[in-house]
C-alpha positions as CSV (number, residue, x, y, z in Angstrom):
1,M,38.7,87.7,162.6
2,K,36.7,88.3,159.5
3,R,35.4,91.9,159.0
4,K,31.7,92.4,158.5
5,T,30.3,92.8,155.1
6,Y,27.2,94.8,154.1
7,R,24.7,94.5,151.3
8,V,24.3,97.5,148.9
9,T,21.4,97.4,146.4
10,F,21.4,99.8,143.4
11,Q,18.2,101.1,141.9
12,P,16.6,101.0,139.4
13,E,18.6,97.9,138.3
14,G,18.0,96.1,141.6
15,R,21.5,94.8,141.6
16,S,23.1,93.9,145.0
17,V,26.7,93.5,146.0
18,F,28.3,92.7,149.4
19,V,31.3,94.8,150.4
20,L,33.5,95.3,153.5
21,A,32.7,97.9,156.0
22,G,34.3,101.2,155.0
23,T,34.2,100.5,151.2
24,K,33.3,103.7,149.3
25,L,30.0,103.6,147.5
26,V,31.6,104.4,144.1
27,E,33.7,101.3,144.4
28,A,30.6,99.2,145.3
29,A,28.8,100.6,142.3
30,G,31.8,99.4,140.1
31,Q,31.5,95.9,141.6
32,A,27.8,96.0,140.5
33,G,28.9,96.9,137.0
34,I,27.6,100.5,137.3
35,I,30.2,103.2,136.4
36,L,29.8,106.6,137.9
37,N,30.9,109.9,136.6
38,Q,33.8,111.2,138.7
39,P,36.1,113.6,136.8
40,C,38.0,114.5,140.0
41,G,39.1,110.8,140.4
42,G,37.1,110.4,143.6
43,E,38.6,113.3,145.5
44,G,35.2,114.9,146.3
45,T,36.1,118.1,144.5
46,C,33.8,118.0,141.5
47,G,30.5,116.9,143.0
48,K,29.5,114.9,139.9
49,C,28.9,111.5,141.5
50,R,25.7,112.5,143.3
51,V,23.4,109.6,144.4
52,Q,20.4,109.3,146.6
53,V,20.4,107.0,149.7
54,L,16.9,105.5,150.1
55,G,16.1,105.3,153.8
56,D,18.4,106.4,156.6
57,A,21.4,108.2,155.0
58,P,24.7,108.5,156.8
59,E,25.9,111.9,158.1
60,P,27.0,114.2,155.3
61,T,30.7,114.7,154.8
62,P,32.3,118.2,154.4
63,S,32.4,117.5,150.6
64,D,28.7,116.7,150.6
65,R,27.9,120.0,152.3
66,R,30.1,121.9,149.8
67,H,28.3,120.5,146.8
68,L,24.8,119.7,147.9
69,D,22.2,122.1,149.4
70,A,20.3,121.5,152.6
71,A,17.1,120.2,150.8
72,A,19.1,117.7,148.8
73,L,21.0,116.5,151.9
74,A,17.8,116.0,153.8
75,D,16.4,114.0,150.9
76,G,19.4,111.6,151.1
77,A,21.6,113.0,148.4
78,R,25.3,112.1,148.9
79,L,28.5,112.0,146.9
80,A,29.3,108.3,146.1
81,C,33.1,108.8,146.2
82,Q,32.9,110.1,149.8
83,L,30.2,107.7,151.2
84,A,31.9,105.0,153.3
85,I,29.5,102.0,153.7
86,R,28.8,101.2,157.4
87,G,25.6,99.2,157.0
88,D,23.1,97.7,154.5
89,M,21.7,100.3,152.2
90,V,19.6,100.9,149.0
91,V,20.9,103.6,146.7
92,S,19.3,105.2,143.6
93,I,21.6,106.4,140.9
94,P,20.3,109.2,138.6
95,Q,21.0,109.2,134.9
96,E,23.3,112.3,135.0
97,T,25.6,110.5,137.4
98,R,26.1,107.5,135.1
99,F,29.3,107.7,133.1
100,F,28.2,106.1,129.8
101,E,24.9,107.9,129.3
102,Q,26.4,111.3,129.9
103,M,29.4,110.8,127.7
104,V,27.7,109.4,124.6
105,L,23.9,109.6,124.6
106,T,23.2,113.2,125.8
107,E,23.9,116.5,124.2
108,G,25.3,119.6,125.8
109,S,27.9,120.0,128.5
110,G,30.0,116.9,128.9
111,C,28.8,115.3,125.6
112,K,31.7,114.2,123.4
113,Y,29.8,113.8,120.1
114,P,26.6,115.1,118.6
115,F,23.6,112.9,118.0
116,E,23.5,112.3,114.2
117,P,22.9,108.7,113.4
118,N,23.9,107.2,110.0
119,V,20.5,105.8,109.5
120,R,17.3,108.0,109.2
121,K,13.8,107.7,108.0
122,Q,11.6,110.0,105.9
123,F,7.8,109.6,105.3
124,V,6.7,110.7,101.8
125,S,3.7,110.6,99.5
126,V,4.6,109.5,96.0
127,P,2.3,110.5,93.2
128,A,0.9,107.6,91.2
129,A,2.2,107.0,87.7
130,T,0.0,108.4,84.9
131,V,0.0,108.6,81.1
132,E,0.9,112.3,81.4
133,D,3.7,111.6,84.0
134,Q,6.1,109.2,82.5
135,R,8.8,109.4,85.2
136,S,10.1,106.0,86.5
137,D,9.0,104.7,89.9
138,L,12.5,105.5,91.3
139,D,12.5,109.0,89.8
140,R,9.1,109.8,91.3
141,L,10.3,108.5,94.7
142,K,13.5,110.6,94.7
143,D,11.7,113.7,93.4
144,S,9.1,113.4,96.2
145,L,12.0,113.1,98.8
146,G,13.4,116.5,97.7
147,A,16.4,117.8,95.8
148,G,18.9,116.5,98.3
149,S,18.0,112.9,97.6
150,R,18.4,112.9,93.8
151,G,21.8,111.3,94.1
152,A,20.8,108.6,96.6
153,V,21.8,105.1,95.6
154,A,19.4,102.2,95.7
155,E,20.4,98.5,95.5
156,L,19.0,96.2,92.8
157,E,17.1,94.2,95.4
158,L,15.2,97.3,96.5
159,V,14.5,98.5,92.9
160,R,13.0,95.1,92.2
161,A,10.6,95.4,95.1
162,L,9.7,99.1,94.5
163,P,6.8,98.8,92.1
164,G,4.9,96.5,94.4
165,I,5.5,98.7,97.4
166,L,4.4,102.0,95.7
167,R,1.3,100.5,94.2
168,S,0.1,99.0,97.4
169,S,0.7,102.0,99.6
170,D,-2.0,104.6,99.0
171,D,-1.1,106.4,102.3
172,G,2.5,107.0,101.4
173,V,5.8,105.2,102.1
174,T,8.7,105.5,104.5
175,V,12.2,105.7,103.0
176,V,15.1,104.4,105.1
177,F,18.4,106.2,104.4
178,E,21.8,104.8,105.3
179,G,24.2,107.6,104.7
180,G,23.7,108.4,101.0
181,E,22.0,105.1,100.2
182,I,18.3,104.2,100.2
183,Q,18.4,101.1,102.4
184,A,14.7,100.3,102.3
185,V,11.2,101.5,101.3
186,E,8.4,100.5,103.6
187,P,4.6,100.8,103.2
188,G,3.0,103.4,105.4
189,D,4.5,105.6,108.1
190,T,7.1,103.7,110.1
191,T,9.3,106.7,111.1
192,G,8.8,105.8,114.8
193,K,10.4,102.4,114.4
194,L,14.1,103.1,114.0
195,W,16.6,101.1,116.1
196,G,20.3,100.2,116.2
197,I,22.5,97.8,118.1
198,S,26.1,98.2,119.2
199,F,28.3,95.1,120.0
200,D,31.5,94.9,121.9
201,I,32.9,91.5,120.8
202,G,35.4,90.7,123.4
203,T,37.6,87.6,123.6
204,T,35.8,86.6,126.8
205,T,32.6,88.6,127.0
206,L,30.1,90.0,124.6
207,V,28.1,93.2,125.4
208,G,25.2,94.5,123.2
209,T,23.2,97.7,123.5
210,L,19.9,98.4,121.8
211,M,19.6,102.1,121.0
212,S,16.7,104.3,119.7
213,L,18.1,106.1,116.6
214,T,15.4,108.7,117.0
215,T,16.3,109.7,120.5
216,G,19.7,108.3,121.2
217,Q,18.6,106.6,124.3
218,S,19.8,103.1,125.2
219,K,16.7,100.9,125.8
220,A,18.2,97.5,126.6
221,V,21.6,95.8,127.3
222,A,22.6,92.2,127.0
223,A,25.8,90.4,128.0
224,R,27.1,86.9,127.4
225,T,30.3,84.9,127.8
226,N,31.8,84.6,124.3
227,P,30.9,81.0,123.4
228,Q,34.2,80.7,121.5
229,V,35.9,80.1,124.9
230,H,34.9,76.5,124.2
231,F,37.7,76.5,121.6
232,G,40.3,78.3,123.7
233,D,40.6,81.1,126.3
234,D,42.6,83.5,124.1
235,V,43.0,84.5,120.5
236,V,46.2,82.4,120.0
237,T,44.4,79.1,120.9
238,R,41.5,80.0,118.7
239,V,43.7,80.8,115.7
240,S,45.4,77.4,116.4
241,Y,42.0,75.7,116.3
242,I,41.4,77.3,112.9
243,Q,44.8,76.2,111.8
244,N,44.2,72.6,112.8
245,H,40.6,72.2,111.6
246,A,39.4,72.6,108.1
247,D,36.0,74.0,109.2
248,G,37.5,75.8,112.3
249,L,36.8,79.3,111.1
250,D,33.2,78.5,110.1
251,R,32.5,76.8,113.5
252,L,33.9,79.7,115.5
253,R,32.0,82.3,113.4
254,K,28.7,80.4,113.6
255,R,29.0,79.9,117.4
256,L,29.6,83.7,117.8
257,V,26.8,84.8,115.5
258,A,24.3,82.4,117.1
259,C,25.1,84.0,120.5
260,L,24.8,87.6,119.1
261,N,21.4,86.6,117.7
262,E,20.3,85.4,121.1
263,M,21.3,88.8,122.5
264,I,19.4,90.6,119.8
265,L,16.3,88.6,120.7
266,E,16.7,89.2,124.4
267,M,17.1,93.0,123.9
268,C,14.2,93.3,121.5
269,S,12.0,91.3,123.8
270,S,13.0,93.5,126.8
271,A,12.3,96.7,124.9
272,Q,9.3,95.3,123.0
273,V,10.9,96.1,119.7
274,D,10.6,94.2,116.4
275,A,14.0,93.0,115.3
276,D,13.0,94.0,111.7
277,S,13.2,97.6,113.0
278,I,16.9,97.4,113.6
279,Y,18.6,99.1,110.7
280,E,22.2,99.4,111.8
281,V,24.7,97.5,113.9
282,T,28.1,98.6,115.0
283,A,30.8,96.2,116.2
284,V,34.2,96.5,117.9
285,G,36.7,93.9,119.0
286,N,40.3,93.0,118.9
287,T,41.7,92.4,115.4
288,T,41.3,88.6,115.6
289,M,37.7,88.8,116.8
290,S,36.8,91.2,114.0
291,H,38.3,88.9,111.4
292,I,36.4,85.8,112.8
293,F,33.1,87.7,113.0
294,L,33.4,88.6,109.3
295,G,34.6,85.1,108.4
296,I,38.0,86.4,107.4
297,D,41.0,84.0,108.0
298,P,42.9,85.4,111.0
299,R,45.9,83.1,110.7
300,P,48.2,85.8,109.2
301,I,47.9,87.7,112.5
302,A,49.5,84.8,114.5
303,Q,52.3,84.3,112.0
304,A,55.3,86.6,111.4
305,P,55.2,89.4,110.5
306,Y,51.8,89.4,112.3
307,V,49.7,91.5,109.9
308,A,46.0,91.7,109.6
309,V,44.1,91.0,106.4
310,F,42.3,94.3,106.7
311,R,42.7,97.6,108.7
312,E,40.0,99.9,107.5
313,A,36.3,99.8,108.6
314,M,34.1,97.2,107.0
315,D,30.4,97.8,106.0
316,V,28.4,94.7,105.2
317,K,24.7,93.7,105.1
318,A,23.2,91.9,108.1
319,R,22.0,89.2,105.9
320,D,25.6,88.5,104.7
321,V,26.9,87.8,108.2
322,G,23.8,86.1,109.6
323,L,22.5,88.7,112.0
324,E,18.8,88.4,112.6
325,T,17.9,92.1,112.3
326,N,16.4,93.9,109.3
327,R,18.0,91.9,106.5
328,N,19.2,95.1,104.8
329,A,20.6,96.6,108.0
330,N,24.1,97.9,107.7
331,V,26.8,96.3,109.9
332,H,29.7,98.7,110.5
333,V,32.8,97.0,111.9
334,L,35.2,99.7,113.2
335,P,38.8,99.9,111.8
336,N,41.8,98.2,113.5
337,I,45.2,99.7,114.1
338,A,47.5,96.6,113.8
339,G,47.4,92.8,114.2
340,F,47.4,93.0,118.0
341,V,45.7,96.4,118.4
342,G,42.1,96.3,117.3
343,S,39.0,98.3,116.9
344,D,38.3,98.0,120.6
345,T,41.4,100.3,121.1
346,V,40.1,102.7,118.5
347,A,36.8,102.8,120.4
348,M,38.7,103.5,123.6
349,V,40.4,106.5,122.0
350,L,37.1,107.8,120.8
351,A,35.3,107.2,124.1
352,S,38.0,109.0,126.1
353,G,38.4,111.9,123.7
354,M,42.2,111.4,123.6
355,A,42.4,112.3,119.9
356,R,40.7,115.6,120.6
357,E,42.7,117.0,123.5
358,D,45.9,118.9,123.8
359,D,47.0,117.2,127.1
360,V,49.0,114.0,126.8
361,R,47.1,111.1,128.3
362,L,47.7,107.4,128.6
363,G,45.0,104.8,128.0
364,I,45.4,101.2,129.2
365,D,43.1,98.2,128.6
366,I,44.4,95.5,130.9
367,G,43.9,91.9,129.7
368,T,45.8,89.0,128.3
369,N,47.1,91.4,125.8
370,G,47.3,94.8,127.5
371,E,46.6,97.5,124.8
372,V,48.3,100.8,125.6
373,V,47.9,104.1,123.8
374,I,49.6,107.4,124.6
375,G,49.1,110.8,123.0
376,N,46.8,113.7,122.2
377,R,45.3,115.4,119.1
378,E,48.7,115.8,117.5
379,R,50.0,112.3,117.8
380,L,49.0,108.8,119.1
381,I,51.3,105.8,119.7
382,A,50.0,102.3,120.6
383,C,51.5,99.0,121.5
384,S,50.3,95.6,122.7
385,C,51.9,94.1,125.8
386,A,51.8,90.3,126.2
387,A,50.8,90.5,129.9
388,G,49.5,87.0,130.1
389,P,46.3,85.9,131.7
390,A,47.3,86.4,135.4
391,F,45.0,89.3,136.0
392,E,42.1,87.2,134.6
393,G,42.8,84.5,137.1
394,A,44.7,82.1,134.9
395,R,48.1,80.7,135.9
396,I,47.3,81.7,139.5
397,R,47.1,78.7,141.9
398,Y,43.7,79.8,143.3
399,G,42.8,82.2,140.5
400,M,39.4,82.6,138.9
401,R,37.4,85.1,136.9
402,A,35.6,87.9,138.6
403,T,32.4,86.0,139.4
404,E,30.5,85.0,142.5
405,G,32.9,83.5,145.1
406,A,36.0,85.4,143.9
407,I,38.1,87.4,146.3
408,S,37.9,90.9,144.9
409,K,39.5,92.9,147.7
410,V,42.2,92.2,150.2
411,V,43.1,94.4,153.3
412,V,46.1,93.7,155.4
413,N,46.5,95.4,158.8
414,D,47.1,93.2,161.8
415,S,45.3,90.4,160.0
416,I,44.2,89.6,156.4
417,D,40.6,90.5,155.5
418,V,38.9,89.8,152.2
419,S,35.8,90.9,150.3
420,V,34.1,88.2,148.2
421,I,31.9,88.8,145.2
422,G,28.4,87.8,146.1
423,G,29.1,88.0,149.8
424,G,29.5,84.2,150.5
425,R,32.5,82.1,151.1
426,A,35.5,82.4,148.9
427,S,36.3,79.9,146.1
428,G,39.3,81.7,144.7
429,M,40.8,85.1,143.8
430,C,40.2,87.3,140.8
431,G,42.6,89.9,139.3
432,S,41.7,92.8,141.5
433,G,42.1,90.7,144.6
434,L,45.5,89.5,143.3
435,I,46.7,93.0,142.9
436,D,45.4,93.9,146.4
437,A,47.0,90.9,148.0
438,V,50.5,91.6,146.5
439,A,50.4,95.3,147.2
440,Q,49.1,94.9,150.8
441,L,51.7,92.2,151.6
442,L,54.4,94.4,150.1
443,N,53.4,97.2,152.5
444,A,53.3,94.8,155.4
445,G,56.8,93.5,154.7
446,V,55.7,90.0,153.9
447,I,56.9,90.4,150.3
448,D,60.1,92.3,149.5
449,E,60.9,94.4,146.5
450,T,62.4,91.5,144.6
451,G,59.0,89.7,144.8
452,R,60.2,87.1,147.4
453,I,57.9,86.1,150.1
454,V,60.1,86.4,153.1
455,D,60.5,83.4,155.5
456,V,59.0,83.7,158.9
457,A,62.3,83.6,160.6
458,G,63.7,86.3,158.4
459,A,60.7,88.5,159.2
460,G,61.7,88.5,162.8
461,H,59.3,90.2,165.2
462,S,58.3,93.0,162.8
463,L,55.1,91.2,161.8
464,P,52.0,90.6,163.9
465,D,51.4,87.0,165.1
466,S,48.3,86.7,162.8
467,L,50.5,87.5,159.7
468,R,53.3,85.2,160.8
469,K,50.8,82.4,161.2
470,A,49.5,83.0,157.7
471,M,52.9,82.4,156.2
472,V,53.2,78.8,155.2
473,E,55.1,76.5,152.9
474,F,53.2,75.2,149.8
475,E,54.8,72.8,147.3
476,E,58.2,73.5,148.8
477,Q,57.8,77.3,148.3
478,P,56.6,80.0,150.6
479,A,52.9,81.1,150.5
480,V,50.5,83.2,152.4
481,V,47.0,82.0,153.6
482,L,44.4,84.6,152.5
483,V,41.4,82.5,153.6
484,D,41.8,79.4,155.8
485,A,40.1,76.1,155.0
486,A,37.4,76.5,157.5
487,Q,36.2,79.8,155.9
488,S,36.5,78.8,152.2
489,K,33.8,77.4,150.0
490,T,36.1,74.6,148.8
491,R,37.2,73.7,152.3
492,E,40.8,74.2,151.2
493,P,42.9,77.2,152.2
494,I,43.1,79.9,149.5
495,L,46.8,80.9,149.2
496,L,48.9,83.5,147.5
497,T,51.9,81.4,146.4
498,Q,55.4,82.5,145.5
499,R,54.7,81.4,141.9
500,D,51.6,83.6,141.9
501,V,53.8,86.6,142.8
502,R,56.2,85.8,140.0
503,E,53.3,85.7,137.5
504,V,52.2,89.2,138.8
505,Q,55.7,90.4,138.2
506,L,55.7,89.1,134.7
507,A,52.3,90.6,133.9
508,K,52.8,94.0,135.4
509,G,56.4,94.1,134.1
510,A,55.2,93.7,130.5
511,I,52.6,96.5,130.8
512,Q,55.0,98.8,132.7
513,A,57.7,98.3,130.1
514,G,55.3,98.9,127.3
515,V,54.3,102.2,128.8
516,Q,57.9,103.1,129.2
517,V,58.7,102.4,125.6
518,I,55.9,104.4,124.0
519,A,56.3,107.2,126.5
520,A,59.9,107.5,125.5
521,E,58.9,107.3,121.9
522,F,56.5,110.2,122.5
523,G,59.1,112.1,124.5
524,V,57.2,112.3,127.8
525,D,58.0,111.0,131.3
526,P,55.1,108.8,132.5
527,A,55.1,110.7,135.8
528,D,54.2,113.9,133.9
529,L,51.1,112.5,132.1
530,S,48.0,114.6,132.6
531,Q,45.8,111.6,133.0
532,V,45.9,107.8,133.1
533,L,42.7,106.2,131.8
534,L,41.8,102.6,132.8
535,A,39.4,100.8,130.4
536,G,37.8,97.4,130.4
537,G,35.8,95.6,133.1
538,F,39.0,94.6,135.0
539,G,40.2,98.2,135.1
540,N,37.0,99.3,137.0
541,F,37.7,97.0,140.0
542,I,41.3,97.6,140.8
543,R,42.4,99.9,143.6
544,R,44.5,102.7,142.1
545,S,46.8,103.0,145.0
546,N,47.5,99.2,145.0
547,A,48.0,99.2,141.2
548,K,50.6,102.0,141.6
549,R,52.2,100.2,144.6
550,I,53.1,97.1,142.5
551,G,54.2,99.2,139.5
552,L,51.3,98.3,137.2
553,L,50.4,102.0,136.8
554,P,52.7,105.0,136.5
555,S,53.4,106.8,139.7
556,V,51.1,109.8,139.1
557,S,48.8,111.3,141.7
558,T,45.6,109.3,142.3
559,D,43.3,112.1,141.0
560,R,45.0,111.7,137.6
561,I,43.9,108.0,137.3
562,E,40.4,107.7,135.9
563,F,38.2,104.6,135.3
564,I,36.4,104.9,132.0
565,G,34.5,101.6,132.1
566,N,33.9,99.5,129.1
567,A,35.3,102.1,126.7
568,A,35.0,99.7,123.8
569,S,31.3,99.4,124.2
570,T,31.0,103.2,124.7
571,G,32.9,103.8,121.5
572,A,30.7,101.4,119.6
573,K,27.7,103.2,120.8
574,A,29.2,106.5,119.8
575,L,29.6,105.3,116.2
576,L,26.0,104.1,116.2
577,A,24.8,107.5,117.4
578,C,27.1,109.8,115.4
579,R,28.1,109.1,111.8
580,S,30.9,111.8,111.9
581,C,32.6,109.7,114.5
582,R,33.4,107.2,111.7
583,E,35.7,109.7,110.1
584,E,37.5,110.2,113.4
585,A,37.8,106.5,113.9
586,E,39.3,106.1,110.5
587,R,41.8,108.9,111.3
588,V,42.8,107.3,114.6
589,S,43.2,103.9,112.9
590,R,45.3,105.3,110.0
591,E,47.5,107.8,111.9
592,T,48.2,105.9,115.2
593,E,51.8,104.8,115.2
594,Y,52.1,101.1,116.2
595,V,55.2,100.0,118.1
596,E,56.1,96.3,117.8
597,L,57.7,95.7,121.2
598,A,59.4,92.5,120.1
599,N,61.6,94.6,117.8
600,R,62.6,97.1,120.5
601,P,65.9,96.4,122.3
602,D,64.9,99.0,125.0
603,F,61.8,96.9,125.8
604,Q,63.9,94.1,127.3
605,S,65.8,96.6,129.4
606,Y,62.7,98.3,130.7
607,F,61.1,94.9,131.3
608,M,64.0,93.7,133.4
609,D,63.8,96.9,135.5
610,A,60.0,96.5,135.8
611,M,60.2,93.0,137.2
612,T,61.0,94.3,140.7
613,F,58.4,96.2,142.8
614,P,58.8,99.9,143.5
615,P,60.2,100.8,147.0
616,S,57.6,101.7,149.6
């Protein structure tokens, strides 16, 4: 019998998700793409995930009563990590509870970086030229700005335009500084119009954030599917396209830039901002995506010895890459680490503060290539694990991305219950549902430690009848029915097949082995790590206990596993808001030791051991 689902609506976004009864509110928020601050890992001990239930709030838990006063409780305040959903509800999430804003865009306690943008404006009155004052236009401008600006550099294009601007601006001019360079001079006082955009250029998705560079507040966000998926789902197929088509790189780059410009237009329209007021853009991505964005041939990355064309950060003008912002805007592309560990990993290290702490932590961004970093302020080691696309729904018989209709959660007790994104009928299964299904069936004894789905006869009488009935044969191999044909959107049963389980073993085995290799290189047992950080959209949706059960994550206590959301986007915003972060990003890029797993004999040994599932 299918368990009841409830609708949870989050304000002020107005986003709604459908979840199974008993789901914790913090997990429902994650499904809605809203990441909450929970330093204690959801144990209810820090009190940082406070929300307000609008309407009838459930009875407070002991943790609620410890951290919230009577007035707040009466007003509907609850801790999201402790609130089990038992009915439809509307919830308001305050800014201080939101992970991203607190980490990057506010100052004070909990803020990792100061707000000091690379671009600033200064309004100044410049005296008119006279026979007695024979200083040049540029000298008069710099002298008016103050002694600290005498060494500022101005491009030829700006110097050419300067006489016309000065002689038509009786009320003064606004000078736009980009670091130590004069980026622009504008008639009148435009100091209130100073904006920047950060982009996370992912292989599959693009995320942009419009930020005020006077206050540090994010004003608009836009997201798109990367249009390059038309040329291939992963970086390997896209590089192959470039290899096989003379205009391949140009076509991929133009498709990407056109989409980024659509996002710029959307964000500016939403915030009622003129795109000409955007003076800086930061961008992160894997190494191949950064190369394609800049129009740099990425083919060396896909060919032995797999090296990138550039490692360090790149600064170019918006007009040179085709972005429709202020044409003189600086575009800062973060530095990479290696051919298969890009600036998105550098951004993850920055966002998490790994390079500033004494404790040894592990950061994992799970995708087709799982990027893994271990270390602290003294040393960082990174590797790329070829996990394959199983956790993104590919190569799974009924796999799909985490969109409406995907099974995102599986619970196995006496029967198999599922939760579907969007609350309707299931069309397939996304990565988090896949992990749940394997872990839960391991616990139930339907899958053994070798990954074999046991036959019904071999299971004997240890399984409930409902589970025994769910065990079928599919394409001459065992399988388990998660949703029967009558309940699915496709009118076909949605199965977990034996081949699916093997794909999970390969994917989790690669990541687990990669973790083992760099942990050994660092000289630490994974079980002794102070914290395991899960980055990326996928990482926010998996259940920690189930990920540990299949061996995807190290066997550390659950409170030491923390979701850090889209850390790549957070890191890109940090560099937009804080120019000193660029020095730290360069240090992380330069000093992080990269381990090429293909050259490590111990990787194969760890990988073979990691193919089996941990004992219960």
